[in-house]
C-alpha positions, -999 to 999 in steps of 0.1 A, spaced: 135 -260 -294 119 -269 -261 98 -296 -277 129 -311 -293 146 -312 -259 115 -327 -243 113 -354 -270 150 -362 -265 145 -366 -228 115 -389 -234 136 -410 -258 164 -412 -233 140 -423 -206 126 -450 -228 161 -462 -236 170 -463 -199 137 -481 -191 145 -507 -218 181 -512 -204 166 -516 -169 142 -543 -181 171 -562 -197 192 -559 -166 164 -572 -145 160 -602 -168 197 -609 -166 196 -607 -128 166 -631 -127 185 -656 -150 216 -654 -128 195 -661 -96 176 -690 -114 210 -705 -122 221 -701 -86 189 -717 -73 194 -746 -98 229 -753 -87 219 -751 -50 190 -775 -57 212 -799 -76 238 -799 -48 211 -805 -21 195 -833 -40 229 -850 -43 230 -850 -5 258 -826 -2 243 -803 24 275 -787 37 288 -781 2 254 -766 -7 257 -741 21 292 -731 11 282 -730 -26 253 -707 -17 276 -683 -1 301 -685 -30 273 -681 -56 257 -652 -38 290 -634 -35 299 -641 -71 265 -629 -83 269 -597 -64 304 -592 -77 291 -598 -113 262 -574 -106 285 -547 -94 309 -552 -123 280 -549 -148 267 -518 -131 302 -503 -132 306 -512 -168 273 -496 -178 281 -465 -157 315 -462 -174 299 -466 -209 273 -439 -200 300 -415 -188 323 -421 -218 294 -416 -243 280 -386 -226 314 -370 -225 316 -372 -262 286 -350 -267 
């Protein structure tokens, strides 16, 4: 019985670790996109726009990050309540 519980905890940990790796990859892609847009705006010679765009992109990215975290947390709560 204890071994089954331990095996279940290890499996859950592995699943969480995999989700974390995927979330980090998404986060990295978002920031690469932000950097690309900033670089494109700065090479176009729109420095002031680039600064404002940087603020907008960073706040949008943090909003998306928080929304994704909330969604994942909500899914975890709803699935754990079913068991």
